[in-house]
Wavefront OBJ file of the C-alpha trace (Angstrom):
o trace
v 119.367 71.564 66.274
v 120.288 69.108 69.008
v 123.188 69.911 71.281
v 124.799 68.662 74.497
v 126.408 71.339 76.632
v 128.541 71.260 79.784
v 128.767 73.742 82.650
v 132.018 73.933 84.586
v 131.894 72.850 88.215
v 131.342 75.595 90.761
v 130.024 75.901 94.281
v 126.398 76.806 94.937
v 125.427 80.479 94.720
v 123.262 80.354 97.832
v 121.763 78.150 100.499
v 118.955 75.679 99.905
v 116.051 76.956 102.014
v 113.468 74.850 103.825
v 110.060 76.171 104.897
v 109.048 74.966 108.353
v 105.403 76.068 108.632
v 103.113 76.675 111.584
v 105.602 76.431 114.450
v 103.681 77.204 117.641
v 105.489 79.552 120.017
v 102.742 80.771 122.367
v 99.499 79.461 123.810
v 96.978 81.303 125.978
v 94.475 80.236 128.624
v 91.559 80.832 126.230
v 92.977 78.260 123.821
v 94.363 80.764 121.324
v 97.824 80.018 120.029
v 100.376 81.865 117.933
v 102.559 80.393 115.218
v 105.445 81.332 112.984
v 106.731 80.186 109.617
v 110.466 79.597 109.552
v 112.655 79.801 106.462
v 115.755 77.803 107.374
v 118.789 77.564 105.102
v 120.330 74.104 105.160
v 123.543 74.591 107.102
v 125.561 72.828 109.761
v 126.589 76.200 111.177
v 124.415 78.630 113.167
v 123.183 81.512 111.034
v 121.873 85.019 111.839
v 118.137 85.352 112.362
v 115.760 87.934 110.897
v 112.306 88.202 112.463
v 109.727 89.418 109.928
v 106.649 91.209 111.314
v 103.869 91.652 108.760
v 101.632 94.718 108.706
v 97.864 95.037 108.412
v 96.758 97.851 110.726
v 97.152 95.525 113.742
v 93.915 93.770 112.689
v 94.735 91.717 109.578
v 97.947 89.708 109.616
v 99.149 86.961 107.297
v 102.427 85.282 108.344
v 102.643 83.622 104.904
v 102.699 86.961 103.092
v 105.974 87.772 101.324
v 107.531 84.346 101.955
v 108.675 84.150 98.272
v 110.439 87.508 98.552
v 111.881 86.696 101.970
v 113.204 83.354 100.746
v 115.595 85.219 98.458
v 117.175 86.819 101.515
v 117.181 83.487 103.368
v 119.272 82.023 100.524
v 121.962 84.524 101.471
v 122.388 82.797 104.829
v 119.673 84.012 107.198
v 117.094 82.099 109.150
v 113.875 84.115 108.725
v 110.903 83.748 111.069
v 107.559 85.199 109.928
v 105.637 85.638 113.170
v 102.002 86.040 114.192
v 100.763 88.342 116.938
v 97.394 88.914 118.547
v 95.267 91.369 116.596
v 93.713 94.312 118.388
v 90.222 92.816 118.170
v 91.601 89.997 120.375
v 93.754 92.014 122.782
v 94.810 95.678 123.034
v 98.346 97.009 123.164
v 100.844 96.009 124.551
v 99.786 92.429 123.723
v 101.230 92.731 120.216
v 104.649 93.815 121.499
v 104.612 91.068 124.118
v 103.871 88.501 121.410
v 106.764 89.539 119.169
v 109.103 89.494 122.154
v 107.823 86.046 123.108
v 108.584 84.871 119.562
v 112.163 86.154 119.811
v 112.660 84.450 123.184
v 111.259 81.211 121.729
v 113.730 81.395 118.864
v 116.627 81.988 121.228
v 115.464 79.087 123.419
v 115.351 76.849 120.308
v 118.422 78.231 118.578
v 120.048 74.800 118.291
v 116.911 73.298 116.737
v 116.823 75.841 113.915
v 120.589 76.496 113.573
v 120.242 80.087 114.767
v 123.074 82.264 116.027
v 121.317 83.761 119.083
v 123.821 86.620 119.304
v 122.910 87.970 115.864
v 119.187 88.649 115.565
v 117.544 91.425 113.573
v 113.930 92.464 113.096
v 112.103 93.850 110.068
v 108.516 94.906 109.528
v 106.119 96.897 107.381
v 103.464 99.355 108.619
v 101.991 98.002 111.899
v 104.729 95.380 111.781
v 107.338 98.137 111.491
v 105.788 99.907 114.487
v 106.223 96.721 116.546
v 109.725 96.168 115.153
v 110.783 99.655 116.200
v 109.362 99.050 119.668
v 111.303 95.802 119.972
v 114.446 97.671 118.976
v 114.146 100.429 121.564
v 112.941 98.220 124.463
v 115.570 95.509 124.135
v 117.349 96.451 127.348
v 114.146 97.013 129.327
v 113.890 93.754 131.266
v 110.297 94.313 132.357
v 109.106 93.502 128.833
v 110.615 90.020 129.094
v 108.591 89.248 132.220
v 105.429 88.879 130.137
v 104.693 85.762 128.104
v 106.488 82.457 127.776
v 110.137 81.489 127.367
v 111.311 83.806 130.113
v 114.984 83.710 130.928
v 115.903 84.583 127.364
v 116.421 88.056 125.941
v 114.196 89.663 123.287
v 116.836 92.215 122.264
v 117.920 92.607 118.642
v 121.031 93.854 116.851
v 119.380 95.672 113.921
v 115.969 97.065 112.930
v 114.449 97.672 109.485
v 111.298 99.820 109.482
v 109.178 100.070 106.322
v 106.628 102.900 106.724
v 105.826 102.290 110.370
v 103.487 104.502 112.424
v 105.351 105.955 115.393
v 103.347 108.640 117.179
v 99.677 107.631 117.382
v 98.731 110.938 118.983
v 100.187 113.033 116.160
v 98.128 111.487 113.357
v 95.456 108.806 112.751
v 92.510 110.806 114.098
v 90.154 110.507 111.121
v 86.727 108.915 111.370
v 88.106 105.935 109.454
v 91.190 105.475 111.647
v 89.786 106.079 115.139
v 87.983 102.715 115.550
v 91.237 100.794 114.981
v 93.179 103.169 117.228
v 90.570 102.685 119.961
v 90.962 98.914 119.649
v 94.746 99.263 119.766
v 94.606 101.491 122.845
v 91.871 99.490 124.577
v 89.556 102.512 124.627
v 89.210 106.070 123.304
v 92.599 107.669 122.775
v 91.758 110.639 124.991
v 91.394 108.206 127.919
v 94.491 106.177 127.088
v 97.305 108.716 126.915
v 99.659 106.578 129.028
v 99.091 103.615 126.701
v 99.655 105.850 123.683
v 102.962 106.960 125.188
v 104.005 103.348 125.752
v 103.142 102.560 122.127
v 105.473 105.298 120.856
v 109.053 104.059 120.292
v 110.363 107.583 120.910
v 108.954 107.483 124.459
v 111.303 104.609 125.293
v 114.449 106.295 124.021
v 114.612 108.581 127.067
v 115.501 105.617 129.282
v 118.080 104.185 126.903
v 121.836 104.464 126.893
v 122.484 105.338 123.223
v 125.027 102.525 122.826
v 122.249 100.015 123.554
v 119.983 101.213 120.752
v 120.488 98.995 117.699
v 121.098 100.486 114.243
v 117.941 101.445 112.358
v 117.207 101.456 108.639
v 113.970 103.339 107.888
v 112.221 103.565 104.519
v 109.045 105.482 103.694
v 107.236 106.496 100.514
v 106.668 110.204 99.967
v 103.192 109.465 98.527
v 102.020 107.381 101.499
v 98.373 108.258 102.185
v 97.992 105.744 105.055
v 100.960 106.503 107.307
v 102.320 110.022 106.738
v 106.019 110.088 105.906
v 106.552 112.501 108.791
v 106.023 109.552 111.145
v 109.345 108.099 110.014
v 110.899 111.554 110.264
v 109.821 111.678 113.938
v 111.700 108.449 114.653
v 114.731 109.436 112.609
v 115.030 112.760 114.435
v 114.716 111.120 117.856
v 117.339 108.482 117.084
v 119.705 111.034 115.570
v 119.285 113.240 118.663
v 120.829 110.525 120.868
v 123.512 109.763 118.261
v 122.108 106.328 117.462
v 122.977 104.886 114.059
v 120.033 105.553 111.758
v 119.465 105.972 108.021
v 116.210 107.193 106.485
v 115.372 106.622 102.826
v 112.469 108.569 101.315
v 111.177 106.640 98.298
v 109.957 109.079 95.662
v 106.551 108.420 94.140
v 105.856 105.454 96.446
v 102.717 104.879 98.519
v 102.080 102.557 101.450
v 101.744 99.126 99.805
v 104.265 96.573 101.039
v 104.295 95.038 97.549
v 106.123 98.088 96.214
v 108.846 97.773 98.826
v 109.241 93.997 98.523
v 109.481 93.905 94.715
v 112.131 96.602 94.277
v 115.630 95.185 93.845
v 117.283 98.407 94.991
v 115.283 98.417 98.242
v 116.017 94.762 98.986
v 119.703 95.231 98.200
v 119.887 98.054 100.752
v 118.166 95.846 103.318
v 120.513 92.967 102.518
v 123.592 95.168 102.893
v 122.259 96.561 106.198
v 121.693 93.131 107.720
v 125.004 91.822 106.360
v 126.835 94.667 108.043
v 125.103 94.344 111.405
v 124.353 90.631 111.656
v 127.302 89.187 109.744
v 129.891 91.912 110.142
v 130.408 92.086 106.373
l 1 2 3 4 5 6 7 8 9 10 11 12 13 14 15 16 17 18 19 20 21 22 23 24 25 26 27 28 29 30 31 32 33 34 35 36 37 38 39 40 41 42 43 44 45 46 47 48 49 50 51 52 53 54 55 56 57 58 59 60 61 62 63 64 65 66 67 68 69 70 71 72 73 74 75 76 77 78 79 80 81 82 83 84 85 86 87 88 89 90 91 92 93 94 95 96 97 98 99 100 101 102 103 104 105 106 107 108 109 110 111 112 113 114 115 116 117 118 119 120 121 122 123 124 125 126 127 128 129 130 131 132 133 134 135 136 137 138 139 140 141 142 143 144 145 146 147 148 149 150 151 152 153 154 155 156 157 158 159 160 161 162 163 164 165 166 167 168 169 170 171 172 173 174 175 176 177 178 179 180 181 182 183 184 185 186 187 188 189 190 191 192 193 194 195 196 197 198 199 200 201 202 203 204 205 206 207 208 209 210 211 212 213 214 215 216 217 218 219 220 221 222 223 224 225 226 227 228 229 230 231 232 233 234 235 236 237 238 239 240 241 242 243 244 245 246 247 248 249 250 251 252 253 254 255 256 257 258 259 260 261 262 263 264 265 266 267 268 269 270 271 272 273 274 275 276 277 278 279 280 281 282 283 284
């Protein structure tokens, strides 16, 4: 049966999103550079920015990972930047934190180029990326972190943090024969000799110097079957944020392990994330 049908006129349901790949934001004396992939909704108005920090145990990062899932959120009116950082086999901590902060400063410096609202920036990561996202959140008002890397003169602070299964306290867990080599790379040496570095890598350590009003809202999610990063790691961060009366919500996902695929393919999880960013980056 042949048939011609008509659909009534209506406005678009979301933004058309462009992928701007391989945008360089940092370059080092040894020739190494760092890039980001930017999902930019087509808009004449500045839009909130979400910085996505991929996981991979600080050694294996793919800034293209999850772009299809992230594009769905971009269609709702967010610029999303998927950023690289130096892996621990290239440079120990705090290089990774410095790199993410450099990326945020770059994006603020180029806000007009990418139609970004520089006053409304959030950050979101999984696993190692969540660890770095949490650190960005709690060090936003600590100016010394913006004295490292390029694009100085701009802030690396954020308005909201989403943490998917991030490690928080390196000294509390991650001491198995399998985990110690990566932790040693992260710390720049055996953990027992790098206690000060381990403290600096713990987001809770930085809360002591914060005025609670300057800590952005946190949304934390963790699977109760996670065999890579124990769920108690997220409980540590939740308890510390709650103790200073910061805004924080922790979701324990029943029957869920560590894989980012589980988080990024669940509509209920992504709806919670969307509502969180809408509330804190759009005021809606």
